[in-house]
N, C-alpha and C positions, 0 to 999 in steps of 0.2 A: 368500495361500494357494495352494499348488500344485494342479494338476489332472492326472489321469492316467486312462487308460482302465480299468485293472484293478489289483488287488492284486499280481498276479504282476509286472506292469510296474513298479510302484513298487519292489518288492524288487530286480528286475533292474537297473533304471536308477539308483536312488539308493544301493543297497547301504548302508542306514542303520546306523550304529553304535548308535543309541538307538532305543527304540520309536517307531513312527509310528502315529498315530491316523488311520484312514481314515473319511471322512465320505461318506454316501450320501444327499444331500437328496432324491433321487427316491424313495427307500424311505419316508422320513418323509412325503413329500407323498402317496404312494399310501395309506399308513395313515390319514392325516388325512381324505382324501376318502372312504375306506371308512366311517369312523365318522360323518362328517358326512352322508353319503348314506344309510347303512343302519341306524344305530342309531335306534330309534323314539322319540327324544327329543333332549335336549341333551347334548353331550359336553364335559366340562371336562378339559383336559389337566392331569395331576398334575405340577407343575413339578419336584418333588423327584427324579423319575426321571432327569431330565437338564435342567439349567437353562441350557443353551447359548443365548445370544441368537439365534444363527443358526438353531437348531432352532425356537425360539419364532416367529421370522418365517416359517419354512417352514410351520409348522402354521397360522398365521394366514392365510397366502396360500392355503391349501387348505381353509378352512372352519371351523377351530377358533377360536371367538371368546371362549370362556369359559375361565378358568384357575383351577385349584385351587392356592392358595398356602398354605404351612404355616408361614411365618415372616415377620417384617417385612422381612427382607432379600429374600425372594422377592417380597413385595409391591412393594418399591421397584424390583427388577429388571424385573418384568413391566410395571409402570406406566411405566418409562422406555423400555422396548423397544417396547411396544405401548400407546400412550396411550389408545386407544379400546377396549381389551379390558375385559371384565367380570371382576373379581377376586373370588374367593370364598375367604375365610379359614377353611379347613376343619380346622385343628388345634383339638382340643377344649380345650386348656389354653394360654392365651395371656397374655402380660404385659399389664397394663392400659394401659401406655404404648403398646404395639404396637397394641392395639385402637383407641385414640384417634387415633394417627397414621394408621392405615389408613382410619379413617372420615373424619377431617377433612382430611387432606392428599391422600389417594389415592382418595377416593370409594368406598371399599369399603362395601357395605351387607349383604353376606351373611357370616354367621359361624356356625360350628358350636359345640355345647356338649354336655356330658353330665352336668352337675351344676347344682344351684341356685346354688352358689357362682359358677360361670362365668356363669350368666345374670345374676346381680347385678352381676358385674364388667362385662359388656357394657353393661348399662343405665347404670351409673355412667360408664363411659368415653365413652359417646355422649350423655350428658346426657338419657337417656330419649328417644332419637330415635324418631320415629313412622314411619320408613321402613325398618325393619330386616327382613331376611329371615333368620330364625333356624332352623337345622336341628339338631334333637335327634338325637344319635348313639345308635343302639340297638346293644347288644351282640348279635352273632350268631355262629354256629359258623364255624370255619375248617377243618372236617374235610375239605373237598374241595380245600384249597389246599396248595401245597408249603411256604409260609411262613405261620405263624399271625399274625393280628392281632386275636386274640380276648381278650387278657388286659389290655392296657394301657388301652384306651379303650372307651367305650360303656356306657350304663346298662342294667341288667338289665330284662327285660320286666316283672318283678314290681314294679319301682320306678318305671316310666316314667310312670304315670298323672299323678302330681302335677306332675312336671316338664313334661310336655306341656301340661297345663292352664295352668300359670304362664307358659310360653313363649308360648302362644297369646295371652295377655293383653298381653304385651310386644311382640309381633311384628306387623308389617304383613302378613307372609307367614310361615306356619309350614311347616317341612319336617321330614321324618324321613329320616335318612341311616344308612348302615351300611357295613361293609367286610368282605367274606367271606374276606379273606386274599390274599396275593400268589400269582400263578400258580395260579388256580383251574382245576382240571382237569375240571370237570363243570358244565354249566349248572344242574344241580340245586342247586348252592350258592346261586344267586340265587333260585330259586323257594322254597327252604326259608326263606331270609331274609325274603322278601316275606310269607310266611305269618306271621312274627313281627310284621312291620309291621302286617298286618291286625289281629292280636290287640291290638296297642298302640292302634290307632285306635279299635277297638270299645270297649276298656276305658276309654279317656279321653273318648270321645264328643266329639272335637274335629274341626273342619274343617282339613284338611291341604292345603296349596297346592303342595308340592314333595315328590316321592319321589325320593331320590338313592340309587342302588344302588351307589355308590362305585366302587372300582377292582377289581383282581384279574383283569382280562382277560389271558389268557395269550399267550405267544409259544412258539416251537418251540426246544427244546434237546435234547441227547442224553438219551434216556430219558424225555422229556416231550413227546409229540406229542398235543396236545389235539384235541378236536373242532373243526370249523369255527366261526368266530366267529358266523356266521349262526345256528347252533343256540343260542348264548347269547342273541342278540338276540331270537329267536323266543320262547324260554322266558321272558325278562324281560317281553316285551310281553304275553304271555298272562297271566302272573301279575299284572302291573300293571293290565290291563284288568278283572281280576276284583275289584279293590279297590273298596270303596264310595265312594272319593273320586276314582276315575280320571277321571270326567267333568269335574272341576273343577281337577285338579292337573297340574303339569308333571312329566315324567320326566327325570331327569338321570343321568349316569354320570361317572366320574372315571378314565378310562384313563391310565396312565403308561407301564408296560412295553409295552403293545400298540402305542402310538404311537411309541415311541422306540427299542425294542430293535434294530430293523433299521437304524437310522440310522448306526451306527458299528461298527467292528471295530478290531483292533489287529494290527500286524505286530511280531513279536518275533524276536530272533536267538538261536540256540542258542550259548551260550558254552562249554558243556562237556557231554559225554555220559558218564554213569556207569551202565552197564548199561541198565536201563529208566527211568533218571532223567535228565531234561534240565534243565540250568541255563540259564535264559532271563533276558532283561534287563528283565522286568516281573513283578510278583507281588502278594503280599498287601497291600502298602502302596500299590499302584498300581491299575490297572484290574481286577485279578483278586482283589479283596477277597472277593467272594462265593465264588469258587472255592476260596479258602483257608479261610475262616471258617465257611461253611455247606455246603461240599462241592458247590457248584453246578458242573455240567459244561457247558462251552461247546463249541460245534463248533470243530474245528481242521482245518487243511489245510496240507500242505507246499507252499511256494512255490518250486518248482524246475522249470525247463524240462524237459518230458517226463514230469512227474508230474501227473496230474489227480486223484489220490486216489480215483478210482472204479475198482472192480474190482481194486485192488492188495491185496496181503497187508498188512493193517493189524494192528499189535500195540499193546497198552496201554502208555502212558507216564505217569509223574507228572512234575510240574514243581517246580523250586526257583527262587524269585525272586532278585533281585540283592543284597538286603540281607544283613546279617550274621546275621540271626535264623533259628533253626531253624524257627520258626513261619511263615516265609515259604515255605510249602510248599503246593502244590496237588495233592492226591492223585489227582484224576481219577476213573477212567482217561480219558486222552486218546488216541484211536486215530490213529496215524500210520504211514506206511510204515516197515518194519523197518530200512531203511538210512539213516534220519535221522542227521545227524552235525553236529559243531561247524562253525559258519559258515552252516548252513542257516537259512532264514527260514520262520516259521510264521505264518499268519493265525489269530487267535482271533476268532471271530465273535460277533454278537449282544450286543455290549457297549454299545449305545446307552442301555440302561436300567441305571442305577445304576453301571455300570462306570467310565466316565470321571468321573462325579460323585463317586465315592468316593476318587479319587486323592489321595495326599499327596506330599510331597517328602522323606520320611524317608530318611536316609542319603545324600541328594543325588541320588537316582534319580527321574527324572520323564520325561515325554514331552511335548515342546513342539511337535513337528512335526505339522501337520495337512495331509492331502492329500485332496482331493475325488476320488472315483473313480466311474466310470460303470457298473461291473459290478454284477450282482445280489448281494444279501446271501446269506449261506451257507444260510439257511433262511428260510421265510416262511409265514405263515398266509393270505396274500393270493393269490388264485387265479392272477393273471397271473405272479407270481413263482414259484409252484409249478411252472408249466409251463416257465418259463425256467430254473429252477435246482432240479431235484428234490432231495429229501433225500439226502445222501451217506451212505456206510456208517457214518460216525461220528455220525449223528443217527438212532439206532435206538430203538425203544420197548423198554425193559427194565423189570423190576420195581424198585420203589424200596425 
């Protein structure tokens, strides 16, 4: 793997004809230390956000020892990469064979569920093991999040009593978990959800050993500048401490985006300009899946000597990706200097979460080159990065 001081240097020196993924291990290390030191409990990395073995090792080296895995493939990957890590199988609907392999082959003891059917499946697959940590997933609101996770998983509060009581009987340790949705823009999302946890505990009258507040911790994107992460941690801590089981239970969280978003970005080349539309060599079937399919706006900057993208006249562009499909379109708007032209290079930032993980090889377009760079990510919620790289003009707070 190559190494270079900066994104601009990569574009200038390599002049790549295909997209290049830039890796910033220092950014992931900083994020891991932040959660390990400041979150008032245990942080589990949500592997689905970015399953790169190099990233997993960086997080481990900087204090993240527990991993939220959502498939048997993720179980195998983390077990092979980090043999001493604790794996938590937090997908509420699992194949019975996957549960058995996770338990007997890889030593997984922590599983989530949201139905009696899943509880029975876990008990069968583990031969009624006596050392299980079972987390019942409660359905909570996603009103404060940019992407909802409120409809597919989670048991309704009104139905939780019977499942919690049955799970308490089967489990060595009982947990309650939830997910407020992806990119939660307010700490109130967690305090609101923990109030539902309180109601579930009181109604079921069970002893709870784990309170898992899930993921949803945000990063910075154009139009989405959330409060400081410390505000989230403080709100969660206060709400957790008010629970009747706080004295005897552990507090967990499952950050994915917040630990990995700043880890990588992408250099693309402009192959054609048509008015305010730029044809680039990555798109909807590559690392820009979210930009195409859910209208996610990522920070962008022109990589050209003499252009720092700060204080320049920036205008909105949309992107077309390299495949033959009309749907390979990213509406943006992406703010770039007005004189961007064919042959220019653009860095698309904050793609460490879900970007590279969603890439396909459709139409033969892919990005195989990885370069480690030393410069700061384009945006950050971590204090030292904010001082080193203040938010640019294309990372502005606008109404959604």
